[in-house]
C-alpha positions in Angstrom: 103.8 111.6 -7.8 101.4 112.7 -5.1 97.7 112.7 -5.4 97.6 116.5 -5.4 100.2 116.6 -8.2 98.1 114.3 -10.3 95.0 116.4 -9.9 96.6 119.6 -11.1 98.8 118.2 -13.9 98.0 119.4 -17.4 97.7 116.6 -20.0 97.7 117.1 -23.7 95.7 114.5 -25.7 96.1 114.6 -29.5 93.3 113.8 -31.8 90.8 114.3 -28.9 87.7 113.8 -31.0 88.6 110.2 -32.0 87.0 107.0 -30.7 89.8 106.1 -28.3 90.9 109.6 -27.4 87.4 110.7 -26.3 87.4 108.0 -23.7 90.9 109.1 -22.5 89.8 112.7 -22.3 86.7 111.8 -20.3 88.6 109.6 -17.9 91.2 112.3 -17.3 88.6 114.9 -16.6 86.9 112.5 -14.2 90.2 112.0 -12.4 90.6 115.7 -11.9 93.3 116.6 -14.4 93.5 119.7 -16.5 93.1 118.4 -20.1 94.0 120.1 -23.3 92.9 118.3 -26.5 93.9 118.9 -30.1 91.5 118.9 -33.0 91.9 119.7 -36.6 89.2 122.3 -36.7 87.6 124.2 -33.8 84.7 125.1 -36.1 83.7 121.5 -36.7 80.7 121.4 -34.3 80.0 117.8 -35.0 83.3 116.9 -33.3 83.8 119.8 -30.9 80.4 119.8 -29.2 80.5 116.2 -28.1 83.9 116.8 -26.5 82.7 119.7 -24.5 79.8 117.6 -23.3 81.9 114.6 -22.3 82.0 115.3 -18.5 80.0 118.3 -17.2 81.2 117.9 -13.6 84.9 118.3 -14.4 87.1 120.3 -12.0 88.6 122.1 -14.9 87.0 122.9 -18.2 88.4 121.0 -21.3 90.7 123.2 -23.4 90.7 122.6 -27.1 93.3 123.8 -29.6 93.5 123.6 -33.3 96.6 122.0 -34.8 97.5 119.7 -37.6 99.9 116.7 -37.5 101.5 117.7 -40.8 102.0 121.4 -39.8 104.3 122.5 -36.9 102.3 125.7 -36.4 100.6 125.9 -33.1 102.3 122.9 -31.4 104.5 125.0 -29.1 101.5 126.8 -27.8 99.5 123.6 -27.5 102.3 122.1 -25.3 102.8 125.1 -23.1 103.0 124.0 -19.4 102.0 120.4 -20.2 103.4 117.8 -17.9 102.1 114.8 -19.7 101.3 114.1 -23.4 99.1 111.3 -24.8 99.7 111.1 -28.5 96.7 109.2 -29.9 96.1 110.9 -33.3 97.1 108.6 -36.2 95.2 107.3 -39.3 93.4 104.0 -39.3 92.2 103.3 -42.9 89.0 101.3 -43.5 90.5 100.1 -46.8 94.0 99.8 -48.3 95.3 103.2 -49.2 96.2 103.9 -52.8 99.7 104.9 -51.7 101.5 104.0 -48.5 102.4 107.6 -47.8 98.8 108.4 -47.1 99.1 106.6 -43.8 102.9 106.6 -43.3 103.4 110.4 -43.4 100.9 111.5 -40.8 101.8 108.5 -38.5 105.6 108.9 -38.7 106.1 112.6 -39.4 103.2 113.5 -37.1 104.7 111.5 -34.2 108.1 113.1 -34.7 106.6 116.6 -34.9 104.8 116.1 -31.6 107.9 114.7 -29.9 110.1 117.5 -31.1 107.6 120.0 -29.7 107.7 118.1 -26.4 111.4 118.4 -26.2 111.2 122.1 -26.8 108.5 122.6 -24.2 110.7 121.8 -21.3 107.8 120.9 -19.0 106.9 117.5 -20.4 107.8 114.6 -18.0 106.3 111.7 -19.8 104.8 110.9 -23.2 102.4 108.1 -23.8 102.2 106.9 -27.4 99.2 105.1 -28.7 100.6 102.4 -30.9 99.1 99.0 -31.8 99.6 95.3 -31.7 100.2 95.9 -35.4 103.7 97.2 -34.3 104.3 94.0 -32.3 103.3 91.5 -35.0 101.6 93.1 -37.9 102.5 90.6 -40.6 99.5 88.7 -42.0 101.4 85.4 -41.5 101.8 83.7 -38.1 103.9 81.0 -36.6 101.9 78.2 -35.2 101.0 78.7 -31.5 103.3 81.8 -31.3 102.4 84.3 -28.6 103.7 87.8 -29.4 104.9 90.0 -26.6 106.4 93.5 -26.0 109.8 92.2 -27.1 108.5 91.5 -30.6 108.5 94.0 -33.5 106.8 93.8 -36.8 109.1 93.5 -39.8 108.1 96.6 -41.7 110.0 95.4 -44.8 108.1 92.1 -45.0 105.8 91.6 -48.0 103.2 90.4 -45.5 103.1 93.7 -43.7 100.4 96.1 -44.9 100.5 99.9 -44.9 98.8 100.3 -41.5 101.0 97.9 -39.7 104.1 99.5 -41.3 102.9 103.0 -40.3 102.4 102.0 -36.6 105.7 100.1 -36.5 107.7 103.0 -38.0 106.0 105.6 -35.9 106.7 103.7 -32.7 110.3 102.9 -33.6 110.8 106.6 -34.6 109.5 107.6 -31.1 111.8 105.3 -29.2 114.8 106.3 -31.3 114.1 110.0 -30.9 113.8 109.9 -27.1 117.0 107.8 -26.8 118.8 110.4 -28.9 117.8 113.4 -26.9 120.3 115.2 -24.7 119.8 114.5 -21.0 118.5 118.0 -20.3 115.7 117.6 -22.8 114.8 113.9 -22.3 111.4 112.8 -21.1 110.0 109.3 -20.4 108.2 107.4 -23.0 105.5 104.6 -22.7 103.7 102.9 -25.6 100.2 101.4 -25.4 99.7 98.7 -28.0 96.0 97.8 -28.2 94.4 95.1 -30.4 91.2 95.8 -32.4 89.3 98.3 -30.2 85.6 97.8 -29.5 83.3 99.1 -26.9 80.8 102.0 -26.5 81.2 105.2 -28.3 81.1 108.6 -26.6 80.7 110.5 -29.8 79.2 109.7 -33.3 82.7 109.2 -34.6 82.6 105.5 -35.6 86.0 103.9 -35.3 87.1 101.8 -38.2 87.2 98.8 -35.9 83.5 99.2 -35.0 82.4 98.9 -38.7 82.1 95.1 -38.7 79.6 95.1 -35.8 77.6 97.8 -37.6 77.6 95.7 -40.7 76.5 92.5 -38.8 73.7 94.3 -37.0 72.5 96.0 -40.2 72.5 92.7 -42.1 75.0 94.0 -44.6 77.4 91.1 -43.8 75.5 88.1 -45.1 78.3 85.7 -44.6 81.1 85.6 -41.9 84.7 85.2 -43.0 87.1 83.0 -41.0 89.0 85.9 -39.6 90.5 85.9 -36.1 91.6 89.1 -34.3 92.9 90.2 -30.9 90.1 92.2 -29.2 90.3 94.9 -26.5 87.8 97.2 -24.8 88.1 100.9 -25.4 87.5 101.5 -21.7 90.5 99.3 -20.9 92.6 101.2 -23.5 91.7 104.5 -21.8 92.5 103.1 -18.4 95.8 101.9 -19.6 96.7 105.4 -20.9 95.9 106.9 -17.5 97.9 104.2 -15.7 100.7 104.9 -18.1 101.1 108.4 -16.8 100.6 107.5 -13.1 102.6 104.3 -12.6 106.3 105.2 -12.2 107.5 101.7 -13.4 105.6 102.1 -16.7 108.4 104.3 -18.1 110.3 102.8 -21.0 107.8 99.9 -21.5 105.4 98.7 -24.1 102.0 97.5 -23.0 99.8 95.1 -25.0 96.2 95.8 -24.3 93.6 93.1 -25.0 91.2 90.5 -23.7 90.9 87.6 -26.2 91.7 86.3 -29.6 88.2 85.6 -31.2 86.7 84.8 -34.6 84.2 86.8 -36.5 81.9 83.8 -36.2 82.1 84.0 -32.4 81.2 87.7 -32.6 78.2 87.0 -34.8 76.9 84.3 -32.4 77.2 86.7 -29.4 75.3 89.4 -31.2 72.6 87.0 -32.4 72.0 85.6 -28.9 71.7 89.1 -27.4 69.7 90.9 -30.1 67.5 88.3 -32.0 64.7 88.7 -29.5 64.9 92.5 -29.9 64.2 92.4 -33.7 67.8 92.2 -35.1 69.0 89.4 -37.3 72.7 88.6 -37.5 74.0 86.3 -40.2 76.2 83.5 -38.9 77.0 81.3 -42.0 80.6 80.8 -43.0 82.0 82.8 -45.9 84.5 80.8 -48.0 87.9 82.2 -49.0 87.1 82.3 -52.7 84.1 84.5 -52.0 86.1 87.0 -49.9 88.6 87.1 -52.8 85.8 87.7 -55.3 84.3 90.4 -53.1 87.7 92.2 -52.9 87.3 93.2 -56.5 84.2 95.3 -55.8 84.9 96.2 -52.1 88.5 97.1 -51.4 88.0 96.8 -47.6 87.9 93.0 -48.1 91.6 93.2 -49.1 92.4 94.0 -45.4 91.1 90.7 -44.2 91.8 88.4 -47.2 95.4 87.5 -46.1 94.4 87.0 -42.5 91.8 84.3 -43.1 92.3 81.2 -40.9 95.3 82.7 -39.0 95.1 83.0 -35.2 96.8 86.0 -33.6 97.8 85.7 -29.9 99.5 88.3 -27.8 100.9 88.5 -24.3 99.0 91.1 -22.1 100.7 90.1 -18.8 102.3 93.6 -18.3 98.8 95.1 -18.6 97.6 92.8 -15.8 100.6 92.7 -13.5 102.1 96.1 -13.8 99.2 98.4 -14.7 96.9 96.3 -12.6 94.1 96.2 -15.3 91.9 93.2 -15.5 90.5 92.9 -19.0 86.8 93.3 -19.5 84.8 90.3 -20.6 85.0 90.3 -24.4 81.3 89.3 -24.8 80.2 92.4 -22.9 82.5 94.5 -25.0 80.9 93.3 -28.2 77.4 93.7 -26.8 78.1 97.2 -25.5 79.4 98.2 -28.9 76.2 97.2 -30.6 74.0 98.9 -28.0 76.1 102.1 -28.3 75.5 102.1 -32.1 71.8 101.8 -31.5 71.6 104.4 -28.7 73.5 106.9 -30.8 71.2 106.5 -33.8 73.8 104.8 -36.0 71.6 101.7 -36.1 67.7 101.8 -36.0 65.7 100.9 -32.9 63.5 97.9 -33.7 60.0 97.5 -32.4 61.1 95.0 -29.7 64.3 96.9 -28.7 64.7 96.9 -24.9 68.0 98.8 -24.6 71.1 98.0 -22.5 70.6 96.6 -19.1 73.6 98.5 -17.6 75.4 101.5 -19.0 77.0 102.9 -15.8 80.5 102.0 -17.2 79.9 103.7 -20.5 
């Protein structure tokens, strides 16, 4: 692919107003691509306007189209002349759904709907699917010192696999099976991007589910810190990985785990406290025992998501990200700090009297 070809390629990004997708859209516009984004409603100014304001100096204006993951209407038009497709749109629940189908159907059926439209389009060369480490190892149990890599898959039938991990696993498996089953004349390349828990600055006021813990810590609504470990990645690294996934020829057919570190909630609280206590923000850092998380789960169903993960350490192999995509993960401390500053700057947390603001925001 020549430099000129990259600049004039048309890329479709699904779920363009989302936390991760908005970063991908802006990066592609900065790189000189033609970008078409899908949204559920073109009349939703709260989501549409920030997208149109993402990058004012783009070579080509952002195109937005209205489609729905559960309705095939409009997808053929949305994919017309597209060379690349980045399928980001998928539900990420903040609490366990009342029924699995609430997340399974849009994740699996939506992915299949998009891929079928890609096959019909005839112009699509490569599809990048936004998956998750939940599809690599999404069970709440872990084997001691196990490091999970692209060769690993979550057991969707395990009783230790929640609805979200099951949805990401089935959606990604569906995608790989579909592409393998296509006739040669319709086949396109597939790449999957499997990020950990995504943090980092927001480009819109859409607060990703993964950002809520930082918002709770900074607003003093998390008085105790549970012993929960998670694999963290920076949203800017995730966006960069999606761009590399359409430009690096050797990326075709591979799964890329995106992340920087396995950290504890306690570590996060200490990082936030150190950065913000002199600016008028208090962050609780005391340990929350298992029994109290269990008790809390009866009045706050979001606690059910972390309860089975307490004390478990989740480690993943990001070597393909580093060696093939040539992405050096951002420092996880800066990722956490930038997330908090972003929440404050966007008015989602109050500015305290002693607030000084971020020292650098060039990379936002």
